C-alpha positions in Angstrom: 18.9 -5.2 25.7 20.4 -1.7 26.0 21.6 1.3 23.8 18.2 1.8 22.2 17.8 2.8 18.6 14.7 4.9 18.5 12.8 5.3 15.2 10.1 7.9 14.6 7.7 6.7 11.8 6.7 3.2 10.9 6.5 3.3 7.1 9.1 2.9 4.3 12.3 4.5 5.8 11.5 3.8 9.5 10.7 0.1 9.2 13.4 -0.5 6.6 15.9 0.9 9.1 14.5 -1.0 12.1 14.4 -4.3 10.2 18.0 -4.0 9.0 19.2 -2.8 12.4 17.5 -5.7 14.1 19.2 -8.2 11.8 22.7 -6.6 12.2 22.5 -5.8 16.0 20.3 -8.4 17.7 21.5 -7.5 21.1 20.4 -3.9 21.0 16.9 -2.6 21.5 15.0 -1.0 18.7 11.8 1.0 19.4 9.6 2.4 16.6 7.0 5.1 17.4 4.1 5.7 15.1 1.6 8.4 15.9 -1.2 6.7 13.9 -2.3 3.2 13.3 -1.2 2.6 9.8 2.2 1.1 9.1 4.2 -0.1 6.1 1.7 0.8 3.4 2.1 1.5 -0.4 1.3 5.2 -0.8 1.8 4.9 -4.5 -0.8 2.2 -4.8 -3.7 4.3 -3.4 -5.0 5.7 -6.7 -5.2 2.1 -8.0 -7.3 1.1 -5.0 -9.7 4.0 -5.5 -10.0 2.9 -9.2 -10.8 -0.6 -8.1 -7.8 -2.2 -9.8 -6.5 -3.2 -6.3 -9.4 -5.0 -4.7 -8.6 -4.8 -1.0 -6.7 -2.3 1.2 -4.8 -5.1 2.8 -3.2 -5.7 -0.6 -1.3 -2.4 -0.1 0.3 -3.4 3.2 3.8 -4.7 3.3 4.0 -5.6 7.0 1.4 -6.2 9.7 2.1 -5.2 13.3 2.4 -8.9 14.2 5.0 -9.4 11.5 6.9 -6.4 12.8 6.8 -7.9 16.3 8.1 -11.2 15.0 11.2 -9.4 13.9 11.9 -8.3 17.4 10.9 -4.7 16.9 9.2 -2.8 19.7 6.4 -1.1 17.6 4.3 1.4 19.5 1.4 2.7 17.5 -0.7 5.6 18.7 2.5 7.2 20.1 3.4 10.6 18.7 6.9 12.0 19.3 6.3 15.7 19.9 9.8 16.8 20.8 13.5 15.9 20.9 16.1 16.8 23.5 19.4 16.2 21.8 21.4 17.1 24.9 19.7 14.6 27.1 19.2 12.2 24.2 15.5 11.7 24.9 12.3 12.1 23.0 9.0 13.3 24.4 6.0 11.1 23.4 2.3 11.6 23.7 0.0 8.6 23.5 -3.4 8.2 22.0 -4.7 7.8 25.6 -3.4 11.2 26.5 -0.4 10.1 28.5 3.1 11.8 28.2 6.2 9.6 28.4 9.9 10.1 27.8 12.1 7.7 25.9 15.9 7.7 25.9 17.9 6.9 22.8 21.4 6.0 21.9 20.7 6.7 18.2 17.6 8.3 16.8 16.1 8.2 13.3 13.5 10.7 12.2 11.4 9.1 9.4 8.2 11.1 9.8 7.5 11.5 6.1 5.5 14.3 4.6 1.9 15.5 4.5 -0.3 16.8 1.7 0.0 20.5 1.0 -3.3 22.1 0.3 -2.1 25.6 -0.5 -5.0 28.0 -0.1 -7.5 25.2 -0.4 -8.8 24.0 3.0 -10.6 20.7 2.6 -11.3 20.3 6.3 -15.0 20.2 7.2 -16.0 20.2 3.5 -17.6 16.9 2.5 -16.6 15.6 -0.8 -13.2 17.5 -0.7 -10.1 15.4 -0.2 -6.4 15.2 -0.3 -4.8 11.8 -0.9 -1.8 11.2 1.3 -2.8 8.5 3.7 -4.8 5.3 3.7 -7.8 6.7 5.5 -8.2 9.3 2.8 -8.1 6.5 0.1 -10.7 4.5 2.0 -12.9 7.6 2.4 -12.7 8.5 -1.3 -13.5 4.9 -2.3 -16.6 4.9 -0.1 -17.7 8.4 -1.3 -17.7 7.6 -5.0 -19.8 4.4 -4.5 -23.5 4.4 -4.5 -24.6 4.0 -0.9 -26.4 0.7 -1.6 -23.5 -0.6 -3.7 -20.5 0.1 -1.4 -18.6 -3.0 -0.3 -17.1 -2.3 3.2 -14.9 -5.4 2.8 -12.7 -3.4 0.5 -11.4 -1.4 3.5 -10.4 -4.7 5.2 -7.8 -3.4 7.6 -8.5 -2.8 11.3 -6.5 0.4 11.3 -9.0 2.1 9.0 -11.1 5.0 10.3 -14.4 3.2 10.1 -16.5 6.1 11.2 -15.1 8.3 8.4 -15.6 5.5 5.8 -19.2 4.9 6.9 -20.0 8.6 6.8 -18.7 8.9 3.2 -20.4 5.7 2.1 -23.8 7.1 3.2 -23.6 10.2 1.0 -25.0 10.3 -2.5 -22.5 9.2 -5.1 -20.9 12.1 -7.0 -21.2 12.5 -10.7 -18.6 15.3 -11.5 -15.1 15.4 -10.0 -12.5 18.2 -10.1 -8.8 17.5 -9.5 -6.6 20.4 -8.5 -3.0 19.9 -9.6 -1.5 18.1 -12.6 1.3 16.3 -10.9 1.6 12.6 -10.1 -1.4 12.4 -7.9 -3.6 14.5 -10.2 -2.8 12.4 -13.3 -3.3 9.1 -11.5 -6.5 10.2 -9.8 -7.9 11.4 -13.1 -7.6 7.9 -14.4 -8.9 6.4 -11.2 -12.0 8.5 -11.0 -12.7 8.2 -14.7 -12.5 4.5 -14.2 -15.2 4.8 -11.6 -17.5 6.4 -14.1 -17.2 10.1 -13.1 -17.0 13.1 -15.3 -13.5 14.3 -14.4 -12.0 17.8 -14.8 -8.2 18.2 -14.2 -7.0 21.7 -13.4 -3.4 22.7 -13.7 -2.1 26.3 -13.2 0.7 26.2 -15.7 0.9 25.3 -19.4 1.5 21.6 -19.3 0.9 18.7 -16.9 3.7 16.9 -15.1 6.0 19.9 -15.1 9.0 17.9 -13.8 8.8 15.6 -16.8 9.0 18.3 -19.5 6.7 19.7 -22.1 6.8 16.7 -24.5 5.6 14.3 -21.7 3.0 16.7 -20.4 1.4 17.2 -23.8 1.1 13.5 -24.7 -0.3 12.7 -21.2 -2.9 15.4 -21.6 -3.8 14.1 -25.0 -4.3 10.6 -23.6 -6.4 11.9 -20.7 -8.6 13.8 -23.1 -9.0 10.8 -25.4 -10.3 8.8 -22.4 -12.9 11.5 -21.5 -11.0 13.6 -18.9 -11.3 17.4 -19.4 -7.8 18.8 -19.0 -7.7 22.5 -18.2 -4.1 23.9 -18.3 -3.3 27.5 -17.6 -6.3 27.4 -15.3 -5.3 28.4 -11.7 -7.9 27.3 -9.2 -9.1 30.2 -7.0 -11.0 28.3 -4.4 -13.4 25.5 -3.4 -17.0 26.4 -3.4 -19.5 25.0 -0.8 -20.6 25.3 2.8 -20.9 21.7 4.1 -20.4 19.8 0.9 -18.3 20.7 -2.1 -20.4 22.4 -4.8 -18.0 23.8 -7.2 -14.5 24.9 -8.2 -13.7 28.5 -8.9 -10.9 29.0 -11.4 -9.3 31.6 -13.6 -10.0 30.8 -17.2 -8.5 33.9 -18.7 -5.0 32.4 -19.3 -6.6 29.5 -21.3 -8.7 31.9 -23.4 -11.8 32.1 -21.2 -13.6 35.0 -19.8 -11.8 35.2 -16.4 -13.2 33.8 -13.2 -15.5 30.8 -13.7 -17.1 28.2 -11.4 -17.5 24.6 -12.4 -20.2 22.7 -10.5 -18.7 19.5 -9.0 -19.6 17.2 -6.1 -16.1 15.8 -5.6 -12.7 17.5 -5.4 -9.3 16.1 -4.9 -6.5 18.5 -4.1 -3.0 17.4 -5.1 -0.7 20.4 -5.1 2.4 18.9 -3.4 3.6 17.8 0.0 5.5 19.2 2.9 8.1 17.4 5.1 7.0 16.6 8.7 9.8 18.2 10.8 7.9 19.9 13.7 9.2 17.4 16.3 12.7 18.9 15.8 11.6 22.5 16.4 13.8 24.2 18.9 16.7 21.8 18.5 18.7 23.9 16.0 18.7 21.2 13.4 19.8 22.3 10.0 17.2 22.2 7.3 17.6 22.5 3.5 15.5 22.5 0.3 11.8 22.5 0.9 12.3 22.8 4.7 13.4 19.2 4.8 16.0 18.0 7.4 19.6 18.4 6.0 21.5 15.1 6.0 25.0 13.9 4.9 25.9 10.9 2.8 25.1 8.6 5.7 21.8 10.2 6.6 23.2 12.0 9.6 21.7 15.3 10.6 23.5 18.2 12.2 22.5 16.9 15.7 24.7 14.2 17.3 23.5 10.6 16.8 20.3 11.8 15.0 19.6 10.6 11.5 16.8 11.4 9.0 15.4 9.6 6.0 12.5 9.5 3.6 10.1 12.3 2.7 11.3 14.5 5.6 15.0 14.5 4.6 17.3 15.8 1.9 19.8 13.8 -0.1 22.6 14.5 -2.6 21.6 14.9 -6.3 23.6 12.5 -8.6 23.9 15.1 -11.3 24.6 18.3 -9.5 26.3 17.0 -6.4 24.2 19.4 -4.4 21.5 19.0 -1.8 18.1 18.0 -3.1 14.7 17.1 -1.7 12.8 14.6 -3.8 10.2 12.6 -1.8 10.1 9.2 -3.6 9.5 5.6 -2.5 12.8 4.0 -3.3 14.7 6.9 -1.8 13.0 6.3 1.5 13.4 2.5 1.6 17.1 2.6 0.4 18.1 5.3 2.9 16.3 3.6 5.8 18.1 0.3 5.1 21.5 2.1 4.9 20.9 4.0 8.2 19.9 0.8 9.9 23.2 -0.8 8.9 25.2 2.3 9.8 23.7 2.5 13.3 24.4 -1.2 13.7 28.1 -0.6 13.0 28.4 -1.0 9.3 28.7 2.5 7.8 26.6 2.5 4.6 25.9 5.5 2.4 22.3 6.2 1.7 23.1 6.8 -2.0 22.5 9.7 -4.3 19.2 10.5 -6.0 18.4 11.6 -9.5 14.6 12.0 -9.2 14.0 8.9 -11.2 10.2 8.6 -11.5 7.4 7.1 -13.6 3.7 7.6 -14.0 0.9 6.1 -16.0 -2.2 7.7 -17.6 -4.4 5.0 -19.0 -2.3 3.4 -21.7 0.4 6.2 -21.8 3.5 5.7 -19.8 5.9 8.5 -18.8 9.2 8.6 -16.9 11.9 11.1 -16.1 15.4 11.4 -14.5 17.9 14.1 -13.7 17.7 17.7 -15.0 15.2 18.3 -17.7 14.3 21.9 -17.3 16.9 24.0 -19.0 16.7 26.8 -16.5 17.3 24.4 -13.6 20.3 23.0 -15.5 21.7 26.5 -16.0 21.2 27.2 -12.3 23.2 24.0 -11.5 26.1 25.3 -13.6 25.5 23.5 -16.9 25.1 24.9 -20.4 22.2 22.7 -21.5 21.5 21.4 -24.9 18.2 19.5 -25.4 16.7 17.4 -28.2 13.4 15.5 -28.4 13.0 12.6 -30.9 10.2 10.3 -31.8 11.1 6.7 -32.5 9.4 3.3 -32.6 9.2 1.1 -29.5 9.7 -2.1 -31.5 10.6 -3.1 -35.0 8.1 -1.4 -37.3 6.8 -4.6 -38.7 6.2 -6.2 -35.3 2.7 -5.8 -33.8 2.4 -3.4 -31.0 5.1 -0.9 -32.1 4.2 2.6 -31.0 5.7 6.1 -31.1 8.0 6.8 -28.2 9.2 10.4 -27.5 12.6 10.7 -25.8 14.0 14.0 -24.5 17.7 14.1 -23.6 19.5 17.1 -22.0 23.3 17.4 -22.0 26.0 19.9 -21.0 27.4 21.7 -24.0 30.9 22.0 -22.6 31.5 18.4 -21.5 28.9 16.4 -23.5 27.8 14.9 -20.2 24.2 13.6 -20.1 22.4 15.5 -17.3 18.7 14.4 -17.7 16.0 12.8 -19.8 12.4 11.9 -20.1 10.4 9.4 -22.1 6.7 8.9 -23.0 4.8 6.4 -25.0 2.2 3.6 -24.7 4.5 0.6 -25.2 6.8 -0.1 -22.3 8.2 3.4 -22.4 8.6 4.0 -18.6 11.0 1.1 -17.9 13.5 2.5 -20.5 14.2 5.3 -18.1 16.4 2.9 -16.0 19.0 3.0 -18.8 19.2 6.8 -18.5 19.3 6.6 -14.7 22.2 4.2 -14.9 24.0 6.5 -17.4 23.5 9.5 -15.1 24.8 7.6 -12.1 27.9 6.7 -14.2 28.5 10.3 -15.3 28.3 9.1 -18.9 28.6 11.5 -21.9 26.1 11.5 -24.8 28.6 9.7 -27.2 29.0 7.0 -24.5 25.2 6.6 -24.3 25.0 6.4 -28.1 27.5 3.5 -28.0 25.6 1.4 -25.4 25.1 -2.1 -26.5 21.3 -2.3 -25.8 19.4 -5.4 -26.6 17.6 -5.8 -29.9 14.8 -8.2 -30.9 11.7 -7.2 -32.9 9.2 -7.9 -30.0 11.2 -5.7 -27.6 13.1 -3.0 -29.5 14.1 -1.9 -33.0 17.8 -2.2 -33.9 18.2 1.4 -32.7 16.4 1.7 -29.3 14.6 5.0 -28.9 17.2 6.0 -26.3 20.0 5.4 -28.8 18.2 7.4 -31.5 17.9 10.3 -29.1 21.5 10.1 -28.1 22.6 10.0 -31.8 20.6 13.1 -32.6 21.8 15.0 -29.5 25.3 14.0 -30.2 25.0 15.4 -33.7 23.8 18.7 -32.2 26.7 18.8 -29.8 29.1 18.1 -32.6 27.6 20.9 -34.7 28.0 23.5 -32.0 
């Protein structure tokens, strides 16, 4: 084989690209470098492993190294790409054994993902303080929350796990009180997970409502659900620092904005910091590659970077927003898998667009489901050139007489000048999240609110009322637009 396609990163985007490329170009070599030992794992499933809903870590793996090898992919774990020479078309690699090697490429894909951002909160060297952005962290948290004599080591049943870290955390006294810093996806999901493990959980969020990307209506109902399940939700409570020398002892936070007396400290023996992620782009330092929103690698519609024959995909790369047509950085699972597959086809000779993104996402808090798509924040919509009009309605999820019907809140945002739908969110306990796919499709099709109102959505009492909540919201918003 010749003309190597080199991939950096062996998770969603990287292995999707390598697998598609191998099928389309069986005569070319494909080499995948992964600096760690974990490959092809479900990041979004980690809170459910910690909760115990997923019984084994192996359940979160999509591909094993042997399965990758069976596909004809040269996977090299424990190999970190530390630099790229775009003129010579080579990458510099350091191995876990301390060796340095050089690998040439004909085409290169950077699929290095992202890493947890801790802001001012340094969890390193502080027992009981964690971020959750890799499988070793999930295994360590799972071990830490268990009573030492009750921990089941078979739960971390993958050879790649950092066994020493797991055993160290398993030997510590089980925590009773947990603090979660950040009310985004990770924060909400971990609040449920740790409450499910029997802990007294306190969720801190610096602004006025949880899940800021989902809008106020969603944030308030999710907070109510968490509170009803025993989680203490503290909004308008910026965390000032983690307290403790060797092991976490408390969370210092500003309670003034929430009506408190200023700086307070809550004693805790577990802390999870979930305040965002940053793209891993350091290997391209010095190459002159163009970067965009969030410091992610700027790419075009085919995933190409500004460097010749170099592509990027996944949490380290930008994409085009389906509503604004502008560059956006939204690190989500489908975005990575879809872009990787498209790049694999393109490199093999079948040019395939990576697709636009709309930030379609869903999250669960106990029995409450929430989802969002497009532009929900009115200021963000104005910055994108729209004149936003927003309406929030509450409608039944099924026919009112059918058991299980529940209140569902739908928020829709449209452009006043064109009636175009630009975003929406939904929240409720009865199959609310999946309804977001209707809005995502509408956004991709550039539909107007009147067109959404006329959609022929399915009706049957067990599934939806005659007027689906999305149709109700579109009807109300359309009336507002007509009245302007």
